[in-house]
N, C-alpha and C positions, 0 to 999 in steps of 0.2 A: 504494500500500500504506500503510495506516494505521500509526502508531507511537504508543507511549506518550508522554504529555507529563508535565510535572513533577507535576501532580495525580495522574496515574496511578501514577507511581513512589511518591508519598507514600501513596496508598491502600494499596498493597501493603506498604510498609515499616512503616506504622503497625500493621498486624496481625501481621506476621511477627516483629517484635522483632529484636534483634541479639544474637548470641553469637559472640564472637571465638574461643571454644574449641569443639571438636566436642561434641555432646550427642545423646542419643536423643530424637527428636521423639515426639509422641503415637502415631504409626504405627510406632514402634520402629525408625526408620531413622536412621543417623548423619547429622547435619545440622550446618552451620556458617553463620556470617554471617546473612543475612536469609532463613533457611529453605531454604538450598541443600543438596541431597543429593548434588550432584556439582559438580565444578569446570568452568571454561570449556573445558578440553580433554576433558571427558567422564569423567574419572577420578572414581570414587565416593569420597565422604567416608568416612573411617574414624575411629573413636574415638581412634586413636593419632596422628592428624594433629597437627601443630604449630598453635598459635594463629595467627590472622591479624590484620593491623592493620585499623583502621576504614576506611582508604582502600581496602585490598585487598578488604574485605568489600563495600564499595559498588560497586567495579568489577566484582566477581564477580556481585553482584546485578544490575547493569545489563546485563551480558552475557547472563545467563540470562533476565532479564525481557524483553529485546529479542528473544531467541529465541522466547519464548512469544508475544510480540506478533506476530511474523511468522506463527507458526502460526495464531493467532486470525484474523489478517487474511486468510489463505487459506481458512479454514473458514467464516467469516461472509460469506455471499453477498448479504445484504441491506444496504441503506444505513443504517449506524448513525452516530450523532454521536460526538463525542470522549468524552463522559461514559459513553455506553453501551459504547464500545470499551474504555475504561479498566477498567470494571467486569468486562467479559468476560475481559480479560487477568488481572485479579486473581483471578477465579474459576478460570481455567485454571491459573494459576501454583500455586494451592493444591490443586486436585483432580487435576491431571495431564492430559496431552494425551488419553490414551485415554478417561478419564471424560468430559472435555469433549466429545470427538468423538461419543460415544454418548449424550449427555445430551438429555433432552427440552427442556432450556433452549435448547440450540443449535438444535434443530428449530423451536421457537417463534420464536426470534429470526430465523431465516432465512425463516420463513413470514410473520411480521409483527412487526417489531422494537418495535412499540408495544402489543403484546398485554399486557393487564393480568395475565394468568396467568404471565408471566415472573417476577413478584415471588414467587409461590408456589414456582416452580421453584428460585430461588436458595435459599429457606429450607429446602428438602428436603436440602440438602447440609451438615448441621451435625453430623455424627457423625465421630468418630475412634476407631478400635479398637472399633467397635460401640456406642459410648456417645455420647449427646448432649453436646457440649462447649459450654459457655457462650461461650468465645472464638470458636468457629466460628459460633455463632448470631449474635453481635454483628457478626462480619465479614460474614455473609450479609445481615443487615439493612442494613449500611452500603453494601455493593455494590449491593443492590437500590435503596436510596434514591438513590445516586449515579446509577445507571442511568436512573432516571426523573426526575432533576433537570434543570431547564432551564438552569441557570446554568453 
């Protein structure tokens, strides 16, 4: 089973940003830390929650990101390299497991992980609340570029 490496964690945290206090994300869900909508025990974040420390935020992030990595590892049946895996976990972490499972992106990856159309599929997922978001567009470009990078 594949797992995230340090580059994978960094790819996600670079785009998630960090908030030690709960806030409403663009999808209007209470969020804390590095884009987490729930805690390691499954409890949902609320806007009334107390702030967390930087260390607690990173531990929470790693717990949740590793959970997403396990999910992606089960759903991706083709042989992908570490960069491809990191990008897919970043994507899944952001769009959610159900969206990942039903995506054309996953179907293309499982059919042929080197299909150039995968780049277009990443870019389709740049909306939040029905609007194109610049931050999501940048994230999808970075995920796609990392997916196809050889280094």
